[in-house]
C-alpha positions as CSV (number, residue, x, y, z in Angstrom):
1,M,32.4,-84.5,146.6
2,T,31.2,-81.0,147.0
3,E,28.0,-79.4,145.8
4,P,28.4,-77.6,142.5
5,A,27.7,-73.9,141.9
6,S,25.5,-74.6,138.8
7,K,22.3,-76.7,138.9
8,A,21.8,-76.6,135.1
9,L,21.0,-80.2,134.5
10,G,22.7,-81.4,131.4
11,L,24.5,-78.2,130.7
12,F,27.7,-79.5,132.3
13,H,27.1,-83.1,131.4
14,D,30.8,-84.0,131.8
15,F,31.0,-82.6,135.3
16,A,29.9,-84.1,138.6
17,P,27.2,-84.4,139.7
18,F,25.5,-84.0,136.4
19,A,27.7,-86.4,134.5
20,L,25.6,-89.4,133.4
21,H,28.5,-91.9,133.2
22,A,31.4,-92.9,135.4
23,K,34.9,-92.9,133.9
24,D,34.5,-96.5,132.8
25,G,31.4,-95.5,130.7
26,S,28.8,-97.1,132.9
27,P,26.0,-95.1,134.5
28,W,27.3,-93.8,137.9
29,C,23.9,-94.0,139.4
30,L,23.4,-97.7,138.8
31,P,25.5,-99.0,141.8
32,V,23.8,-96.4,144.0
33,L,20.4,-97.6,142.8
34,R,21.3,-101.2,143.6
35,T,22.2,-100.1,147.1
36,E,19.1,-98.0,147.5
37,A,17.0,-101.0,146.4
38,A,18.6,-103.2,149.0
39,L,18.0,-100.6,151.7
40,R,14.3,-100.3,150.7
41,L,13.9,-104.0,151.1
42,K,15.4,-104.1,154.7
43,E,12.9,-105.1,157.3
44,D,13.1,-101.9,159.4
45,H,12.4,-99.7,156.3
46,L,9.5,-102.0,155.2
47,L,8.0,-101.9,158.7
48,K,8.2,-98.1,158.8
49,V,6.6,-97.4,155.5
50,G,4.3,-100.4,155.8
51,S,2.7,-99.1,159.0
52,M,2.1,-95.7,157.3
53,Y,0.4,-97.4,154.3
54,D,-1.6,-99.6,156.7
55,E,-2.9,-96.4,158.3
56,G,-3.9,-95.1,154.9
57,V,-1.3,-92.3,154.9
58,V,1.6,-91.5,152.7
59,P,5.0,-91.8,154.4
60,P,6.8,-88.4,154.9
61,V,9.3,-87.3,152.3
62,A,12.1,-87.7,154.7
63,L,11.3,-91.4,155.2
64,C,11.2,-91.9,151.4
65,E,14.5,-90.1,150.9
66,E,16.3,-91.9,153.6
67,P,17.4,-94.9,151.5
68,E,18.4,-92.5,148.6
69,K,20.6,-90.5,150.9
70,K,22.2,-93.5,152.6
71,A,22.9,-95.1,149.2
72,L,24.6,-91.9,148.0
73,E,26.7,-91.7,151.1
74,A,27.6,-95.4,150.9
75,H,29.1,-94.7,147.4
76,G,31.0,-91.6,148.5
77,Y,28.5,-88.9,147.4
78,E,27.1,-86.1,149.5
79,A,23.5,-86.6,150.5
80,C,22.6,-83.0,149.7
81,G,19.8,-81.6,147.5
82,T,21.9,-81.2,144.5
83,W,23.3,-84.7,144.5
84,L,19.8,-86.1,145.1
85,E,18.6,-84.1,142.1
86,A,21.5,-85.3,139.9
87,Y,21.0,-88.9,141.1
88,R,17.3,-88.8,140.2
89,F,18.1,-87.1,136.9
90,A,20.6,-89.8,136.0
91,A,18.2,-92.6,137.0
92,R,15.5,-91.1,134.7
93,L,17.9,-91.3,131.8
94,L,18.8,-95.0,132.2
95,S,17.8,-97.4,129.5
96,E,14.6,-99.4,130.0
97,E,16.7,-102.5,130.4
98,Q,18.8,-100.9,133.2
99,R,15.7,-99.5,134.9
100,D,14.1,-103.0,134.8
101,E,16.8,-104.2,137.1
102,I,15.7,-101.9,140.0
103,F,12.4,-103.0,141.4
104,F,11.0,-99.6,142.2
105,L,12.0,-98.1,138.8
106,R,10.4,-101.1,137.1
107,A,7.2,-100.6,139.0
108,N,7.1,-96.9,138.3
109,D,7.7,-97.5,134.6
110,R,4.9,-100.0,134.4
111,L,2.4,-98.1,136.5
112,F,3.1,-94.5,135.7
113,R,4.9,-94.5,132.3
114,P,2.8,-97.0,130.3
115,K,3.6,-97.2,126.7
116,V,0.0,-97.6,125.6
117,Q,-1.3,-96.5,122.2
118,L,-4.6,-94.8,123.1
119,Q,-5.4,-93.1,119.8
120,D,-8.4,-94.7,118.1
121,C,-8.9,-97.1,121.0
122,R,-12.2,-97.6,122.7
123,F,-12.3,-96.9,126.4
124,E,-13.9,-99.4,128.7
125,G,-14.8,-99.1,132.3
126,T,-16.2,-96.8,135.0
127,I,-15.3,-93.2,135.6
128,F,-16.5,-90.7,138.2
129,D,-18.5,-87.6,137.3
130,N,-18.3,-84.2,139.0
131,S,-20.5,-85.4,141.8
132,L,-18.3,-88.5,142.3
133,C,-20.9,-90.9,141.1
134,A,-19.7,-93.9,139.2
135,V,-20.8,-93.7,135.5
136,D,-20.0,-96.0,132.5
137,C,-17.4,-94.2,130.5
138,H,-19.4,-94.6,127.3
139,D,-22.3,-92.6,128.8
140,V,-19.9,-89.7,129.4
141,L,-17.9,-90.0,126.1
142,A,-20.6,-90.9,123.6
143,P,-22.2,-87.4,123.3
144,H,-18.8,-85.9,122.3
145,S,-17.1,-86.4,118.9
146,R,-13.6,-85.9,120.5
147,T,-12.4,-86.3,124.0
148,L,-9.2,-85.3,125.7
149,L,-8.4,-87.6,128.6
150,I,-6.0,-86.5,131.3
151,A,-4.9,-89.0,133.9
152,S,-2.9,-88.1,137.0
153,T,-1.4,-89.9,140.0
154,A,-0.5,-88.6,143.4
155,S,3.1,-89.9,143.0
């Protein structure tokens, strides 16, 4: 398959690569995700990324994208930037049940997309002030009638 001229995600939802479903109505990305998951669990990949984590460094993007590209190619798609973008877009739009099947999507959903009701809840724990000293969160939040909490991850 060739790279399309338009990158407008969703605008041409019936055209590859931005179609969300295969001709049979199933998500086209799901078989690719299953292959990617199997590749991520292979010993050689685990050793490569594991050694990086053991050293306390983040694996390079190329190493993280390698299983995605190989999975796309295994299913007859080009491993170019547009197909990667379309693949990731389609994976984000899968149902929670479908995402649960793929271990790394399930982990991302539980760690970085928590469905937690925070309004009117009491925060517990330790946070770090501007000088990076650990402080009980109540000591920081108590003087304020309202607080906006912004959480971020590196991934």
